[in-house]
One Martini backbone bead per residue (centre of mass of N, CA, C, O) as a GRO file, in nm:
protein
  232
    1MET     BB    1  -6.874  11.765   1.600
    2PRO     BB    2  -7.037  11.630   1.820
    3GLN     BB    3  -7.107  11.393   2.054
    4ILE     BB    4  -7.277  11.096   2.105
    5PRO     BB    5  -7.408  11.001   2.363
    6LEU     BB    6  -7.334  10.655   2.441
    7ILE     BB    7  -7.288  10.575   2.138
    8GLU     BB    8  -6.987  10.711   2.085
    9ASP     BB    9  -6.864  10.551   2.325
   10LEU     BB   10  -6.875  10.271   2.122
   11THR     BB   11  -6.702  10.409   1.907
   12SER     BB   12  -6.413  10.477   1.691
   13GLY     BB   13  -6.607  10.703   1.567
   14SER     BB   14  -6.778  10.896   1.364
   15ILE     BB   15  -7.088  10.958   1.269
   16PRO     BB   16  -7.222  11.026   0.982
   17PRO     BB   17  -7.366  11.223   0.792
   18GLY     BB   18  -7.687  11.094   0.703
   19SER     BB   19  -7.757  10.908   0.937
   20SER     BB   20  -7.940  10.605   1.046
   21LEU     BB   21  -8.065  10.513   1.361
   22LEU     BB   22  -8.170  10.218   1.546
   23VAL     BB   23  -8.375  10.189   1.841
   24GLU     BB   24  -8.433   9.904   2.035
   25PHE     BB   25  -8.682   9.887   2.289
   26ASP     BB   26  -8.789   9.830   2.583
   27PRO     BB   27  -9.054   9.931   2.757
   28ALA     BB   28  -8.885   9.929   3.045
   29SER     BB   29  -8.676  10.109   2.966
   30GLN     BB   30  -8.449  10.409   2.951
   31TRP     BB   31  -8.480  10.543   2.670
   32TYR     BB   32  -8.608  10.828   2.730
   33ASN     BB   33  -8.382  10.925   2.904
   34ALA     BB   34  -8.157  10.871   2.705
   35SER     BB   35  -8.246  11.064   2.485
   36LEU     BB   36  -8.213  11.315   2.673
   37THR     BB   37  -7.925  11.275   2.729
   38ILE     BB   38  -7.823  11.306   2.437
   39ALA     BB   39  -7.936  11.583   2.400
   40THR     BB   40  -7.782  11.724   2.631
   41GLY     BB   41  -7.500  11.666   2.538
   42TRP     BB   42  -7.528  11.809   2.252
   43LEU     BB   43  -7.605  12.089   2.365
   44LYS     BB   44  -7.338  12.136   2.550
   45GLN     BB   45  -7.164  12.115   2.265
   46GLY     BB   46  -7.343  12.326   2.065
   47GLY     BB   47  -7.577  12.182   1.943
   48THR     BB   48  -7.844  12.066   1.745
   49ILE     BB   49  -8.204  11.982   1.816
   50VAL     BB   50  -8.434  11.740   1.709
   51TYR     BB   51  -8.742  11.662   1.882
   52HIS     BB   52  -8.958  11.373   1.856
   53ALA     BB   53  -9.265  11.377   2.015
   54TYR     BB   54  -9.466  11.094   2.086
   55SER     BB   55  -9.462  10.991   2.423
   56GLN     BB   56  -9.434  11.308   2.505
   57PRO     BB   57  -9.480  11.590   2.621
   58PRO     BB   58  -9.312  11.889   2.592
   59ASP     BB   59  -9.325  11.978   2.895
   60SER     BB   60  -9.180  11.726   2.998
   61ILE     BB   61  -8.915  11.764   2.849
   62ARG     BB   62  -8.840  12.038   2.971
   63LEU     BB   63  -8.828  11.934   3.271
   64LYS     BB   64  -8.604  11.725   3.221
   65LEU     BB   65  -8.388  11.919   3.110
   66LYS     BB   66  -8.376  12.084   3.367
   67ARG     BB   67  -8.275  11.853   3.551
   68MET     BB   68  -8.011  11.841   3.331
   69GLY     BB   69  -7.928  12.170   3.309
   70LEU     BB   70  -8.160  12.310   3.124
   71ASP     BB   71  -8.290  12.572   2.914
   72ALA     BB   72  -8.535  12.523   2.683
   73GLY     BB   73  -8.627  12.807   2.613
   74ASP     BB   74  -8.357  12.929   2.526
   75LEU     BB   75  -8.289  12.713   2.317
   76GLU     BB   76  -8.542  12.779   2.135
   77LYS     BB   77  -8.479  13.087   2.084
   78ASN     BB   78  -8.181  13.004   1.947
   79GLY     BB   79  -8.237  12.714   1.785
   80ASN     BB   80  -8.103  12.452   1.930
   81LEU     BB   81  -8.421  12.382   1.996
   82GLN     BB   82  -8.663  12.132   1.873
   83ILE     BB   83  -9.002  12.059   1.949
   84TRP     BB   84  -9.202  11.800   1.837
   85ASP     BB   85  -9.548  11.756   1.818
   86TRP     BB   86  -9.689  11.408   1.829
   87TYR     BB   87  -9.883  11.376   2.073
   88THR     BB   88 -10.156  11.549   2.082
   89THR     BB   89 -10.306  11.407   1.829
   90GLN     BB   90 -10.349  11.138   1.975
   91LEU     BB   91 -10.582  11.286   2.171
   92GLY     BB   92 -10.758  11.480   1.986
   93LEU     BB   93 -10.579  11.744   1.985
   94LYS     BB   94 -10.464  12.066   1.981
   95SER     BB   95 -10.180  12.223   1.944
   96LYS     BB   96  -9.976  12.485   2.114
   97GLU     BB   97  -9.744  12.453   1.945
   98LYS     BB   98  -9.524  12.571   1.706
   99ILE     BB   99  -9.448  12.257   1.663
  100ALA     BB  100  -9.678  12.045   1.472
  101VAL     BB  101  -9.863  11.750   1.431
  102GLU     BB  102 -10.198  11.690   1.299
  103SER     BB  103 -10.105  11.395   1.170
  104LEU     BB  104 -10.040  11.023   1.133
  105LYS     BB  105 -10.108  11.011   0.859
  106VAL     BB  106  -9.929  10.927   0.579
  107ALA     BB  107 -10.075  11.100   0.371
  108ASP     BB  108  -9.990  11.364   0.523
  109LEU     BB  109  -9.693  11.332   0.584
  110SER     BB  110  -9.586  11.291   0.286
  111ILE     BB  111  -9.654  11.575   0.187
  112GLN     BB  112  -9.490  11.731   0.382
  113PHE     BB  113  -9.204  11.610   0.327
  114SER     BB  114  -9.196  11.682   0.018
  115ARG     BB  115  -9.221  11.989   0.065
  116ASP     BB  116  -9.026  12.058   0.323
  117TYR     BB  117  -8.767  11.815   0.376
  118MET     BB  118  -8.597  11.665   0.155
  119HIS     BB  119  -8.410  11.961   0.089
  120ARG     BB  120  -8.320  12.030   0.362
  121SER     BB  121  -8.093  12.201   0.566
  122MET     BB  122  -7.924  11.993   0.849
  123ALA     BB  123  -7.646  12.024   0.913
  124GLY     BB  124  -7.544  11.890   1.226
  125VAL     BB  125  -7.811  11.755   1.308
  126LEU     BB  126  -7.996  11.614   1.581
  127GLN     BB  127  -8.219  11.361   1.563
  128ILE     BB  128  -8.510  11.253   1.783
  129SER     BB  129  -8.695  10.964   1.807
  130ASP     BB  130  -8.875  10.809   2.066
  131ASN     BB  131  -9.155  10.668   1.897
  132THR     BB  132  -9.242  10.527   1.603
  133SER     BB  133  -9.474  10.322   1.689
  134ALA     BB  134  -9.714  10.524   1.679
  135LEU     BB  135  -9.790  10.489   1.374
  136ALA     BB  136  -9.944  10.208   1.418
  137ARG     BB  137 -10.222  10.339   1.525
  138PHE     BB  138 -10.283  10.491   1.207
  139ASN     BB  139 -10.155  10.246   1.039
  140ASP     BB  140 -10.049  10.035   0.827
  141GLU     BB  141  -9.765   9.884   0.824
  142LYS     BB  142  -9.671   9.909   0.524
  143VAL     BB  143  -9.712  10.220   0.515
  144TRP     BB  144  -9.528  10.319   0.740
  145VAL     BB  145  -9.273  10.176   0.646
  146GLU     BB  146  -9.253  10.317   0.374
  147TYR     BB  147  -9.234  10.602   0.478
  148VAL     BB  148  -8.963  10.565   0.612
  149LEU     BB  149  -8.803  10.467   0.367
  150THR     BB  150  -8.911  10.710   0.137
  151ARG     BB  151  -8.874  10.977   0.340
  152VAL     BB  152  -8.700  10.996   0.595
  153ILE     BB  153  -8.422  10.872   0.523
  154PRO     BB  154  -8.363  11.037   0.274
  155SER     BB  155  -8.376  11.307   0.423
  156THR     BB  156  -8.127  11.256   0.597
  157THR     BB  157  -7.935  11.238   0.373
  158LEU     BB  158  -7.981  11.516   0.229
  159ASN     BB  159  -7.951  11.700   0.501
  160ARG     BB  160  -7.718  11.600   0.700
  161SER     BB  161  -7.814  11.445   0.927
  162ILE     BB  162  -7.899  11.284   1.243
  163LEU     BB  163  -8.070  10.981   1.315
  164VAL     BB  164  -8.258  10.880   1.617
  165ARG     BB  165  -8.468  10.582   1.628
  166GLY     BB  166  -8.738  10.476   1.794
  167LEU     BB  167  -8.830  10.120   1.870
  168MET     BB  168  -9.041   9.900   1.973
  169LYS     BB  169  -9.054   9.599   2.122
  170GLY     BB  170  -9.287   9.354   2.034
  171VAL     BB  171  -9.516   9.512   1.809
  172HIS     BB  172  -9.420   9.394   1.550
  173SER     BB  173  -9.326   9.255   1.270
  174ASP     BB  174  -9.078   9.086   1.132
  175TRP     BB  175  -9.096   9.251   0.866
  176GLY     BB  176  -9.072   9.536   0.986
  177TYR     BB  177  -8.788   9.504   1.131
  178LYS     BB  178  -8.629   9.419   0.874
  179GLN     BB  179  -8.674   9.665   0.708
  180LEU     BB  180  -8.560   9.877   0.908
  181GLU     BB  181  -8.274   9.744   0.962
  182GLY     BB  182  -8.177   9.746   0.655
  183ALA     BB  183  -8.193  10.082   0.625
  184HIS     BB  184  -8.009  10.120   0.861
  185ASP     BB  185  -7.669  10.207   0.981
  186GLY     BB  186  -7.784  10.135   1.271
  187ILE     BB  187  -7.799   9.917   1.582
  188VAL     BB  188  -7.975   9.976   1.905
  189ASP     BB  189  -7.987   9.843   2.228
  190PHE     BB  190  -8.254   9.851   2.478
  191ARG     BB  191  -8.247   9.680   2.785
  192VAL     BB  192  -8.381   9.427   3.016
  193GLU     BB  193  -8.199   9.255   3.277
  194GLU     BB  194  -8.119   8.974   3.467
  195VAL     BB  195  -7.840   9.029   3.715
  196GLY     BB  196  -7.795   8.869   3.993
  197GLY     BB  197  -8.105   8.942   4.085
  198GLU     BB  198  -8.092   9.202   3.888
  199TRP     BB  199  -8.210   9.478   3.734
  200LYS     BB  200  -8.097   9.585   3.408
  201ASN     BB  201  -7.969   9.823   3.211
  202ILE     BB  202  -7.904   9.801   2.851
  203ILE     BB  203  -7.636   9.842   2.619
  204ALA     BB  204  -7.615   9.786   2.252
  205ILE     BB  205  -7.431   9.722   1.955
  206ARG     BB  206  -7.522   9.545   1.681
  207SER     BB  207  -7.474   9.766   1.450
  208MET     BB  208  -7.220   9.921   1.212
  209ARG     BB  209  -7.125  10.034   0.899
  210ASP     BB  210  -6.923  10.322   0.928
  211VAL     BB  211  -6.816  10.203   1.214
  212GLY     BB  212  -6.654  10.119   1.482
  213HIS     BB  213  -6.738   9.882   1.742
  214ASP     BB  214  -6.891   9.790   2.059
  215SER     BB  215  -7.085   9.486   2.113
  216ARG     BB  216  -7.119   9.493   2.397
  217SER     BB  217  -7.256   9.481   2.697
  218HIS     BB  218  -7.399   9.775   2.897
  219PRO     BB  219  -7.449   9.907   3.189
  220LEU     BB  220  -7.685  10.113   3.344
  221LYS     BB  221  -7.748  10.439   3.499
  222ILE     BB  222  -7.961  10.638   3.715
  223GLY     BB  223  -8.013  10.945   3.804
  224GLU     BB  224  -8.167  11.192   3.981
  225ASN     BB  225  -8.184  11.368   3.699
  226LEU     BB  226  -8.217  11.111   3.472
  227GLN     BB  227  -7.962  11.048   3.389
  228VAL     BB  228  -7.772  10.841   3.161
  229ASN     BB  229  -7.512  10.591   3.242
  230PHE     BB  230  -7.247  10.429   3.309
  231GLU     BB  231  -7.164  10.155   3.474
  232LYS     BB  232  -6.878  10.104   3.696
   0.00000   0.00000   0.00000
């Protein structure tokens, strides 16, 4: 199994297949670039990525991956990279992508998941959702949280993939955050903090159930190619 960049740099071992990790991120943080850094590192190790793009158009993701040294087109052709377009439907438009979600209504998504994904083998695949908070724009909170709890997380366990899910801080209820935190196998924070008069991007693992971890805060730096790395 490839190593999950940034996250498994802070663990004492590998995160088991079937795990779901929750990334809670400040809106001003570098989480989106970090998520693509994670995808890039996994792909460069020969792994397979399924990237669920809620907050960025797929072509923007391809351009950023190119800046990070990858040819997204070739990776998509050989099956190592799938970009799911959850973004275009939020604009009221029909996606031109091969893989797209046409509705973010839970009633529609739930049927699709039960039919196509609950028992699908995805062993060894790393799934990244850049911002699941987008579901809140189209559904009542209890409905979309229950969808994640009863469809998405169980499907990850059954198909033996690893899911890294982004969730924006400060936009949902305390109940919503607690329900999701309790259901995930690990919680990772991406924060922006003022340190010594300078704003710093920070990563910290808040909890991890199945593997030891470093829980200290670690500052990050952003390179010219948009890759996110630890600050030395």
